[in-house]
All heavy atoms as an XYZ file, in Angstrom:
767
protein
N     -44.141     17.469    -33.233
C     -42.910     17.004    -32.608
C     -41.856     17.919    -33.201
O     -41.826     18.139    -34.409
C     -42.654     15.598    -33.003
C     -41.456     14.985    -32.340
S     -40.958     13.399    -32.831
C     -41.962     12.395    -32.107
N     -40.909     18.464    -32.382
C     -39.802     19.352    -32.875
C     -38.876     18.556    -33.708
O     -38.664     17.426    -33.509
C     -39.192     19.898    -31.595
C     -39.604     19.021    -30.493
C     -40.853     18.333    -30.930
N     -38.193     19.301    -34.609
C     -37.205     18.573    -35.496
C     -36.030     18.131    -34.599
O     -35.665     18.694    -33.640
C     -36.840     19.615    -36.525
C     -37.092     20.940    -35.820
C     -38.253     20.676    -34.981
N     -35.470     16.988    -35.081
C     -34.258     16.424    -34.430
C     -32.997     17.007    -34.993
O     -32.851     16.928    -36.178
C     -34.333     14.900    -34.500
C     -33.256     14.161    -33.898
N     -33.131     14.096    -32.526
C     -32.166     13.535    -34.368
C     -32.014     13.453    -32.243
N     -31.429     13.034    -33.336
N     -32.141     17.528    -34.102
C     -30.975     18.082    -34.650
C     -29.742     17.120    -34.209
O     -29.653     16.591    -33.139
C     -30.653     19.416    -34.014
C     -31.633     20.421    -34.366
N     -32.353     20.446    -35.464
C     -32.068     21.596    -33.699
C     -33.176     21.442    -35.559
N     -33.024     22.293    -34.465
N     -28.863     17.067    -35.073
C     -27.655     16.257    -34.903
C     -26.480     17.235    -34.674
O     -26.269     18.113    -35.447
C     -27.338     15.360    -36.127
O     -28.521     14.477    -36.309
C     -26.193     14.494    -35.849
N     -25.709     16.976    -33.685
C     -24.591     17.837    -33.393
C     -23.331     16.998    -33.731
O     -23.109     15.925    -33.254
C     -24.566     18.141    -31.898
C     -23.411     19.063    -31.411
C     -23.364     20.378    -32.117
C     -23.441     19.228    -29.992
N     -22.470     17.562    -34.503
C     -21.251     16.916    -34.985
C     -20.145     17.447    -34.082
O     -20.126     18.667    -33.820
C     -20.909     17.237    -36.381
C     -21.780     16.477    -37.389
C     -21.369     16.721    -38.800
C     -22.243     16.067    -39.758
N     -21.835     16.162    -41.120
N     -19.366     16.504    -33.551
C     -18.211     16.832    -32.663
C     -16.953     16.448    -33.333
O     -16.861     15.353    -33.703
C     -18.429     16.191    -31.222
C     -17.235     16.464    -30.395
C     -19.696     16.563    -30.594
N     -16.055     17.458    -33.464
C     -14.764     17.111    -33.981
C     -13.767     16.896    -32.891
O     -13.677     17.693    -31.934
C     -14.368     18.253    -34.918
N     -13.008     15.833    -32.968
C     -12.080     15.502    -31.955
C     -10.681     15.570    -32.637
O     -10.447     14.850    -33.588
C     -12.301     14.142    -31.337
C     -11.280     13.694    -30.378
C     -11.115     14.338    -29.061
C     -10.341     12.831    -30.733
C     -10.138     13.894    -28.208
C      -9.325     12.428    -29.905
C      -9.217     12.903    -28.636
O      -8.235     12.565    -27.773
N      -9.777     16.372    -31.966
C      -8.443     16.336    -32.466
C      -7.530     15.868    -31.359
O      -7.499     16.353    -30.320
C      -8.044     17.839    -32.831
C      -8.664     18.235    -34.141
C      -7.805     19.221    -34.745
N      -8.240     20.534    -34.927
C      -7.424     21.583    -34.957
N      -6.216     21.500    -34.781
N      -8.002     22.753    -35.191
N      -6.874     14.800    -31.729
C      -5.839     14.325    -30.796
C      -4.604     15.211    -30.739
O      -4.118     15.705    -31.671
C      -5.418     12.909    -31.258
O      -4.438     12.362    -30.316
N      -4.096     15.419    -29.521
C      -2.907     16.145    -29.370
C      -1.837     15.256    -28.756
O      -1.611     15.345    -27.571
C      -3.161     17.404    -28.409
C      -4.168     18.293    -29.001
C      -4.522     19.521    -28.126
C      -5.507     20.396    -28.701
N      -5.700     21.515    -27.976
N      -1.215     14.485    -29.529
C      -0.279     13.503    -29.065
C       0.927     14.092    -28.362
O       1.416     13.532    -27.346
C       0.126     12.657    -30.296
C      -0.166     13.510    -31.446
C      -1.389     14.405    -31.044
N       1.372     15.228    -28.731
C       2.537     15.843    -28.172
C       2.251     16.272    -26.730
O       3.004     16.068    -25.848
C       3.162     16.911    -29.006
C       3.661     16.431    -30.305
C       4.233     17.780    -28.240
C       4.129     17.447    -31.281
N       1.065     16.897    -26.548
C       0.666     17.363    -25.218
C       0.459     16.135    -24.362
O       0.894     16.108    -23.107
C      -0.666     18.176    -25.296
O      -0.397     19.247    -26.295
C      -1.070     18.696    -23.998
N      -0.218     15.050    -24.765
C      -0.435     13.972    -24.005
C       0.843     13.191    -23.658
O       1.050     12.793    -22.562
C      -1.393     13.023    -24.642
C      -2.816     13.438    -24.891
C      -3.615     12.522    -25.756
C      -3.522     13.699    -23.582
N       1.756     13.170    -24.572
C       3.088     12.502    -24.368
C       3.925     13.350    -23.274
O       4.413     12.739    -22.370
C       3.843     12.441    -25.647
C       5.311     11.775    -25.486
C       5.202     10.475    -25.026
C       5.979     11.841    -26.822
N       3.927     14.650    -23.402
C       4.573     15.504    -22.337
C       3.950     15.255    -21.028
O       4.718     15.141    -20.028
C       4.411     16.988    -22.789
N       2.605     15.204    -20.827
C       2.010     15.009    -19.558
C       2.321     13.648    -18.974
O       2.659     13.567    -17.848
C       0.483     15.103    -19.692
N       2.333     12.611    -19.853
C       2.690     11.330    -19.441
C       4.130     11.250    -18.921
O       4.506     10.675    -17.876
C       2.456     10.277    -20.493
N       5.081     11.854    -19.692
C       6.442     11.813    -19.309
C       6.658     12.569    -17.958
O       7.489     12.180    -17.169
C       7.346     12.440    -20.365
C       7.457     11.597    -21.644
C       8.265     12.290    -22.658
C       8.166     10.264    -21.295
N       5.964     13.656    -17.769
C       6.042     14.420    -16.499
C       5.669     13.616    -15.325
O       6.307     13.549    -14.290
C       5.255     15.806    -16.619
O       5.685     16.523    -17.787
C       5.361     16.603    -15.276
N       4.527     12.923    -15.467
C       3.998     12.044    -14.378
C       5.033     10.924    -14.066
O       5.236     10.649    -12.917
C       2.715     11.474    -14.742
C       1.490     12.516    -14.767
C       0.249     11.748    -15.236
C       1.287     13.015    -13.374
N       5.612     10.391    -15.122
C       6.545      9.338    -14.848
C       7.790      9.818    -14.117
O       8.332      9.192    -13.227
C       7.027      8.568    -16.204
C       8.177      7.692    -16.029
C       5.821      7.844    -16.774
N       8.249     11.014    -14.624
C       9.457     11.628    -13.936
C       9.168     11.983    -12.401
O       9.989     11.724    -11.645
C       9.878     12.884    -14.701
N       7.959     12.459    -12.152
C       7.570     12.786    -10.763
C       7.550     11.548     -9.912
O       8.057     11.520     -8.821
C       6.320     13.504    -10.696
C       6.315     15.043    -11.072
C       4.878     15.572    -11.010
C       7.197     15.805    -10.143
N       7.025     10.449    -10.522
C       6.900      9.175     -9.714
C       8.244      8.571     -9.450
O       8.473      8.011     -8.430
N       9.217      8.817    -10.308
C      10.488      8.110    -10.172
C      11.476      9.006     -9.304
O      12.378      8.484     -8.590
C      11.179      7.833    -11.427
C      10.514      6.810    -12.243
C      11.132      6.494    -13.640
O      12.003      7.175    -13.987
N      10.725      5.417    -14.237
N      11.294     10.289     -9.386
C      12.177     11.136     -8.628
C      11.853     11.415     -7.099
O      12.563     12.046     -6.438
C      12.438     12.479     -9.373
O      11.209     13.190     -9.358
N      10.606     10.974     -6.827
C      10.219     11.191     -5.483
C       9.714     12.621     -5.312
O      10.447     13.564     -4.935
N       8.490     12.936     -5.656
C       7.925     14.307     -5.693
C       7.677     14.751     -4.197
O       7.878     13.982     -3.206
C       6.582     14.298     -6.364
O       5.664     13.617     -5.567
N       7.354     16.080     -4.063
C       7.128     16.633     -2.798
C       5.933     16.037     -2.098
O       5.760     16.254     -0.970
C       6.994     18.145     -2.985
N       5.028     15.353     -2.920
C       3.899     14.869     -2.325
C       4.065     13.479     -1.701
O       3.197     12.836     -0.992
C       2.738     14.660     -3.414
C       2.415     15.932     -4.064
C       2.933     16.250     -5.292
C       1.784     16.999     -3.383
C       2.621     17.485     -5.928
C       1.506     18.223     -3.915
C       1.951     18.463     -5.239
N       5.249     12.845     -1.821
C       5.499     11.499     -1.357
C       5.627     11.562      0.232
O       6.162     12.568      0.695
C       6.721     11.000     -1.989
N       5.111     10.575      0.836
C       5.183     10.481      2.296
C       6.622     10.150      2.686
O       7.374      9.457      2.026
C       4.283      9.458      2.817
N       7.127     10.837      3.799
C       8.437     10.473      4.302
C       8.551      9.076      4.716
O       7.654      8.459      5.152
C       8.575     11.395      5.473
C       7.260     11.723      5.930
C       6.337     11.736      4.648
N       9.759      8.598      4.571
C      10.053      7.074      4.904
C       9.835      6.953      6.359
O       9.421      5.863      6.798
C      11.378      6.654      4.313
N      10.324      7.835      7.226
C      10.261      7.753      8.644
C       9.637      8.939      9.286
O       9.898     10.055      8.815
C      11.769      7.477      9.227
S      12.429      5.981      8.760
N       8.963      8.744     10.391
C       8.376      9.834     11.109
C       8.360      9.586     12.567
O       8.326      8.451     13.002
C       6.967     10.171     10.602
N       8.581     10.668     13.302
C       8.522     10.439     14.873
C       7.047     10.670     15.312
O       6.379     11.595     14.991
C       9.445     11.514     15.572
O      10.782     11.325     15.023
C       9.428     11.278     17.017
N       6.610      9.603     16.050
C       5.200      9.701     16.575
C       5.229      9.584     18.175
O       6.180      9.027     18.599
C       4.488      8.512     15.990
C       4.316      8.514     14.515
C       3.415      9.688     14.018
C       3.341      9.639     12.528
N       2.454     10.699     12.071
N       4.220     10.021     18.707
C       4.116      9.907     20.119
C       2.630      9.520     20.576
O       1.744      9.782     19.864
C       4.627     11.174     20.822
O       3.749     12.230     20.481
N       2.563      9.000     21.709
C       1.315      8.613     22.306
C       1.265      8.787     23.845
O       2.376      8.591     24.374
N       0.255      8.989     24.458
C       0.117      9.197     25.880
C      -1.071      8.322     26.476
O      -1.963      8.202     25.807
C      -0.111     10.682     26.147
O      -0.238     10.840     27.547
N      -0.762      7.819     27.667
C      -1.739      6.914     28.333
C      -1.633      6.970     29.809
O      -0.483      7.292     30.359
C      -1.668      5.480     27.860
N      -2.636      6.698     30.502
C      -2.706      6.583     31.936
C      -3.031      5.231     32.364
O      -3.855      4.549     31.762
C      -3.671      7.592     32.505
O      -3.365      8.997     31.995
C      -3.722      7.589     34.041
N      -2.408      4.710     33.454
C      -2.600      3.369     33.950
C      -2.394      3.258     35.399
O      -1.799      4.184     35.998
N      -2.903      2.128     35.983
C      -2.651      1.869     37.385
C      -1.176      1.545     37.756
O      -0.700      1.844     38.907
C      -3.606      0.797     37.844
C      -3.695      0.731     39.349
C      -3.230     -0.530     37.304
C      -4.576      1.823     39.966
N      -0.438      1.081     36.747
C       0.978      0.880     37.024
C       1.765      1.593     35.946
O       1.207      1.889     34.816
C       1.395     -0.687     37.041
O       1.127     -1.239     35.666
C       0.560     -1.518     38.019
N       3.030      1.725     36.137
C       3.953      2.465     35.281
C       4.072      1.532     33.977
O       4.017      1.997     32.865
C       5.268      2.688     35.841
C       6.180      3.347     34.879
C       7.578      3.722     35.413
N       8.418      4.317     34.456
C       9.225      5.285     34.645
N       9.246      5.829     35.876
N       9.940      5.832     33.679
N       4.239      0.341     34.211
C       4.426     -0.684     33.081
C       3.161     -0.671     32.162
O       3.245     -0.660     30.821
C       4.704     -2.106     33.516
N       2.008     -0.618     32.729
C       0.805     -0.619     31.924
C       0.590      0.648     31.119
O       0.214      0.641     30.053
C      -0.436     -0.949     32.797
C      -1.690     -0.924     32.035
C      -2.077     -2.081     31.231
C      -2.686      0.126     32.057
C      -3.166     -2.058     30.526
C      -3.838      0.024     31.328
C      -4.146     -1.098     30.527
N       0.957      1.748     31.844
C       0.785      3.078     31.111
C       1.877      3.157     30.056
O       1.546      3.661     28.925
C       1.155      4.237     32.123
N       3.100      2.606     30.078
C       4.040      2.621     29.053
C       3.507      1.742     27.870
O       3.562      2.145     26.802
C       5.380      2.024     29.567
C       6.202      2.920     30.414
C       7.435      2.440     30.904
O       7.721      1.203     30.743
O       8.225      3.123     31.493
N       3.001      0.465     28.227
C       2.373     -0.332     27.156
C       1.346      0.365     26.377
O       1.312      0.275     25.160
C       1.821     -1.623     27.838
C       1.093     -2.503     26.888
C       1.714     -3.335     25.982
C      -0.329     -2.469     26.959
C       0.944     -4.058     25.140
C      -1.075     -3.250     26.108
C      -0.397     -4.036     25.131
O      -1.123     -4.770     24.295
N       0.421      0.912     27.154
C      -0.704      1.634     26.457
C      -0.266      2.819     25.636
O      -0.787      3.083     24.581
C      -1.750      2.056     27.443
C      -2.591      0.885     28.080
C      -3.431      0.227     27.098
O      -4.078      0.885     26.232
O      -3.548     -0.990     27.120
N       0.769      3.526     26.065
C       1.241      4.733     25.341
C       1.856      4.254     23.953
O       1.607      4.846     22.893
C       2.260      5.544     26.049
N       2.662      3.110     24.014
C       3.167      2.640     22.703
C       2.120      2.037     21.880
O       2.139      2.184     20.641
C       4.292      1.598     23.119
C       5.036      1.047     21.859
C       5.780      2.057     21.102
C       4.964     -0.168     21.508
C       6.399      1.523     19.892
C       5.538     -0.613     20.377
C       6.305      0.226     19.523
N       1.105      1.407     22.475
C       0.005      0.857     21.708
C      -0.668      1.967     20.961
O      -1.097      1.791     19.792
C      -1.013      0.189     22.670
C      -2.123     -0.546     21.951
C      -1.534     -1.691     21.064
C      -3.039     -1.137     23.039
N      -0.798      3.207     21.562
C      -1.426      4.220     20.844
C      -0.678      4.653     19.543
O      -1.287      4.834     18.495
C      -1.516      5.582     21.718
C      -2.387      5.243     22.929
C      -1.898      6.794     20.950
C      -3.868      5.158     22.584
N       0.718      4.633     19.594
C       1.517      4.895     18.457
C       1.220      3.776     17.363
O       1.014      4.106     16.247
C       2.970      4.860     18.785
C       3.283      5.989     19.809
C       3.886      4.963     17.567
C       4.761      6.022     20.325
N       1.147      2.520     17.726
C       0.876      1.425     16.825
C      -0.407      1.585     16.164
O      -0.610      1.387     14.994
C       1.016      0.059     17.539
C       2.366     -0.263     17.876
C       2.499     -1.614     18.582
N       2.069     -2.659     17.545
C       1.532     -3.841     17.943
N       1.489     -4.105     19.200
N       1.074     -4.646     17.074
N      -1.437      1.965     16.943
C      -2.806      2.124     16.407
C      -2.953      3.292     15.516
O      -3.487      3.177     14.328
C      -3.799      2.328     17.587
C      -4.066      1.095     18.368
C      -4.861      1.337     19.555
O      -5.142      2.464     20.047
N      -5.333      0.202     20.194
N      -2.373      4.502     15.717
C      -2.517      5.613     14.896
C      -1.709      5.599     13.616
O      -1.957      6.181     12.654
C      -2.121      6.987     15.573
C      -3.138      7.244     16.761
C      -0.765      7.014     15.991
N      -0.629      4.680     13.667
C       0.175      4.466     12.360
C      -0.353      3.221     11.620
O       0.310      2.860     10.578
C       1.649      4.261     12.733
O       1.791      3.073     13.582
C       2.247      5.450     13.324
N      -1.469      2.605     12.018
C      -2.055      1.515     11.256
C      -1.239      0.178     11.503
O      -1.318     -0.716     10.633
N      -0.491      0.071     12.581
C       0.210     -1.111     12.928
C      -0.294     -1.975     14.058
O       0.402     -2.620     14.797
C       1.709     -0.771     13.295
C       2.444     -0.294     12.015
O       2.778     -1.039     11.185
N       2.591      1.048     11.826
N      -1.577     -1.922     14.275
C      -2.254     -2.773     15.150
C      -3.466     -3.360     14.613
O      -4.266     -2.705     14.023
C      -2.616     -1.886     16.466
C      -3.155     -2.744     17.558
C      -2.376     -3.384     18.586
C      -4.463     -3.096     17.851
N      -3.164     -4.087     19.426
C      -4.446     -3.937     19.011
C      -5.719     -2.808     17.223
C      -5.659     -4.419     19.563
C      -6.829     -3.323     17.751
C      -6.863     -4.136     18.920
N      -3.720     -4.646     14.727
C      -3.021     -5.619     15.540
C      -1.763     -6.258     14.815
O      -0.991     -7.000     15.482
C      -4.108     -6.731     15.860
C      -4.908     -6.645     14.618
C      -4.985     -5.172     14.141
N      -1.673     -6.019     13.597
C      -0.480     -6.542     12.852
C       0.583     -5.444     12.486
O       0.221     -4.473     11.872
C      -0.936     -7.222     11.483
C      -1.951     -8.343     11.788
C       0.230     -7.719     10.636
C      -2.711     -8.870     10.575
N       1.725     -5.631     13.105
C       2.752     -4.723     12.927
C       3.435     -4.790     11.556
O       3.976     -5.966     11.259
C       3.758     -4.813     14.038
C       4.755     -3.647     14.056
C       5.576     -3.778     15.324
O       5.008     -3.781     16.454
O       6.795     -3.793     15.208
N       3.409     -3.843     10.706
C       3.944     -3.840      9.367
C       5.166     -2.989      9.167
O       5.944     -3.257      8.256
C       2.925     -3.420      8.356
C       1.661     -4.368      8.368
C       0.501     -3.774      7.543
O       0.602     -2.685      7.075
N      -0.561     -4.520      7.349
N       5.356     -1.985      9.994
C       6.404     -0.962      9.860
C       7.450     -1.259     10.934
O       7.240     -2.090     11.827
C       5.883      0.413      9.957
C       4.913      0.736      8.925
O       4.936      0.193      7.745
O       3.981      1.616      9.211
N       8.613     -0.602     10.844
C       9.672     -0.718     11.751
C       9.553      0.411     12.780
O       9.322      1.497     12.483
C      11.056     -0.831     11.115
C      11.299     -1.955     10.149
C      12.497     -1.667      9.409
N      12.405     -0.430      8.776
C      13.392      0.300      8.160
N      14.504     -0.204      8.163
N      13.196      1.436      7.606
N       9.775      0.063     14.027
C       9.795      1.045     15.173
C      11.122      1.057     15.891
O      11.858      0.082     16.036
C       8.711      0.657     16.297
C       7.369      0.710     15.771
C       6.771     -0.325     15.118
C       6.686      1.914     15.964
C       5.477     -0.254     14.633
C       5.338      2.045     15.623
C       4.691      0.926     14.870
N      11.561      2.357     16.201
C      12.719      2.427     17.095
C      12.303      2.077     18.480
O      11.134      1.920     18.788
C      13.294      3.856     17.096
O      12.364      4.807     17.696
N      13.349      1.983     19.363
C      12.991      1.602     20.712
C      12.304      2.862     21.274
O      12.834      4.002     21.214
C      14.269      1.306     21.464
C      14.021      0.903     22.932
C      15.306      0.580     23.610
C      14.987      0.223     25.108
N      16.244     -0.204     25.743
N      11.104      2.681     21.905
C      10.371      3.862     22.419
C      11.005      4.572     23.590
O      11.715      3.830     24.409
C       8.980      3.368     22.844
C       9.087      1.884     22.755
C      10.333      1.466     22.082
N      10.962      5.796     23.639
C      11.428      6.621     24.821
C      10.256      6.971     25.657
O       9.280      7.555     25.121
C      12.327      7.816     24.425
C      12.639      8.737     25.570
C      13.463      7.418     23.577
N      10.271      6.684     26.904
C       9.116      7.006     27.793
C       9.495      8.125     28.761
O      10.563      8.187     29.291
C       8.774      5.813     28.603
C       8.221      4.706     27.756
C       9.101      3.572     27.501
C       6.971      4.615     27.167
C       8.705      2.499     26.700
C       6.632      3.577     26.439
C       7.432      2.501     26.189
O       7.074      1.427     25.397
N       8.467      9.050     28.941
C       8.563     10.079     30.027
C       7.233      9.738     30.882
O       6.125      9.865     30.335
C       8.507     11.415     29.524
C       9.836     11.730     28.766
C       9.941     13.147     28.277
C      11.166     13.435     27.577
N      11.244     14.830     27.088
N       7.479      9.500     32.150
C       6.309      9.064     32.992
C       6.303      9.918     34.296
O       7.348     10.451     34.748
C       6.408      7.643     33.457
S       6.363      6.485     32.015
N       5.055     10.092     34.784
C       4.894     10.928     35.993
C       3.747     10.188     36.786
O       2.786      9.664     36.203
C       4.447     12.332     35.757
N       3.929     10.121     38.128
C       2.979      9.512     39.001
C       2.108     10.619     39.566
O       2.465     11.667     39.942
C       3.615      8.767     40.126
C       2.564      7.872     40.902
C       3.311      7.048     41.827
O       4.473      7.155     42.214
N       2.499      6.092     42.407
N       0.802     10.434     39.503
C      -0.252     11.386     40.005
C      -1.070     10.482     41.022
O      -2.153      9.876     40.490
C      -1.011     12.036     38.898
C      -1.990     13.085     39.407
O      -1.712     13.612     40.491
O      -2.986     13.266     38.610
N      -0.780     10.562     42.208
C      -1.571      9.775     43.134
C      -1.291      8.245     42.910
O      -0.106      7.874     42.994
N      -2.336      7.548     42.701
C      -2.118      6.100     42.392
C      -1.968      5.705     40.927
O      -1.755      4.626     40.526
C      -3.268      5.278     42.997
C      -3.362      5.403     44.548
C      -4.567      5.668     42.370
N      -2.164      6.762     40.184
C      -2.041      6.583     38.609
C      -0.774      7.026     37.990
O      -0.150      7.921     38.623
C      -3.194      7.312     37.957
C      -4.625      6.820     38.278
C      -5.609      7.728     37.590
C      -4.788      5.373     37.930
N      -0.343      6.413     36.877
C       0.806      6.781     36.135
C       0.402      7.259     34.836
O      -0.504      6.685     34.173
C       1.735      5.529     35.997
C       2.611      5.230     37.181
C       2.192      4.300     38.200
C       3.835      5.637     37.504
N       3.165      4.258     39.122
C       4.277      5.025     38.667
C       4.733      6.566     36.814
C       5.450      5.250     39.261
C       5.949      6.738     37.462
C       6.359      6.152     38.668
N       0.963      8.354     34.320
C       0.815      8.834     33.008
C       2.112      8.762     32.237
O       3.061      9.416     32.763
C       0.213     10.260     33.033
O      -1.047     10.259     33.671
C      -0.005     10.726     31.567
N       2.146      8.106     31.096
C       3.369      7.971     30.382
C       3.146      8.496     28.939
O       2.087      8.358     28.358
C       3.843      6.577     30.290
S       4.412      5.936     31.932
N       4.221      9.143     28.483
C       4.199      9.592     27.039
C       5.364      8.794     26.400
O       6.488      8.838     26.732
C       4.503     11.029     26.930
C       4.474     11.631     25.476
C       4.538     13.067     25.536
N       4.256     13.671     24.195
C       3.140     13.864     23.693
N       2.019     13.530     24.447
N       2.959     14.378     22.580
N       5.021      8.088     25.262
C       5.989      7.324     24.420
C       6.313      8.031     23.204
O       5.429      8.632     22.573
C       5.449      5.932     24.130
N       7.496      8.066     22.788
C       7.959      8.656     21.473
C       8.745      7.555     20.738
O       9.720      7.057     21.414
C       8.761      9.921     21.725
O       8.007     10.838     22.485
C       9.075     10.606     20.409
N       8.444      7.393     19.502
C       9.257      6.432     18.754
C       9.330      6.795     17.284
O       8.319      7.530     16.785
C       8.665      5.026     18.812
N      10.338      6.460     16.593
C      10.420      6.685     15.166
C       9.765      5.540     14.452
O      10.102      4.340     14.682
C      11.972      6.901     14.732
C      12.077      7.253     13.195
C      13.451      7.520     12.838
C      13.781      8.982     13.358
N      15.069      9.423     12.828
N       8.917      5.830     13.436
C       8.155      4.827     12.642
C       8.658      4.940     11.204
O       8.629      5.947     10.681
C       6.658      4.931     12.756
C       5.951      3.855     12.020
C       6.213      5.043     14.199
N       9.183      3.805     10.757
C       9.681      3.755      9.312
C       8.848      2.811      8.477
O       8.618      1.614      8.923
C      11.188      3.288      9.309
S      12.210      4.460     10.179
N       8.258      3.280      7.435
C       7.503      2.502      6.558
C       8.316      1.319      5.962
O       9.487      1.618      5.521
C       6.974      3.337      5.420
C       5.860      4.348      5.964
C       4.636      3.645      6.447
C       3.677      4.628      6.943
N       2.619      3.989      7.585
N       7.788      0.175      5.914
C       8.466     -1.008      5.348
C       8.287     -1.132      3.887
O       7.257     -0.633      3.392
C       7.994     -2.279      6.073
O       8.348     -2.236      7.409
């Protein structure tokens, strides 16, 4: 059986470096860093339906779904703006709304 070796590990605490890192993280968290998500964003969705009203409803529903606000609405929405076009018997609508995190 080979001899058993013990390895000694020396640990030196660097309190000044750790303190500086902690203070930097706190300062970034309070000042709103570049990584923070914006409070409001403009989103859009598009849908096709048999009626204009249904296409508008579905286009706005797409915005709610992609922002995580369906089935429970948690954020604030501006009044949606719709641009619709009829193609034969179908309607295609694009909804645009500003979504603000609550």
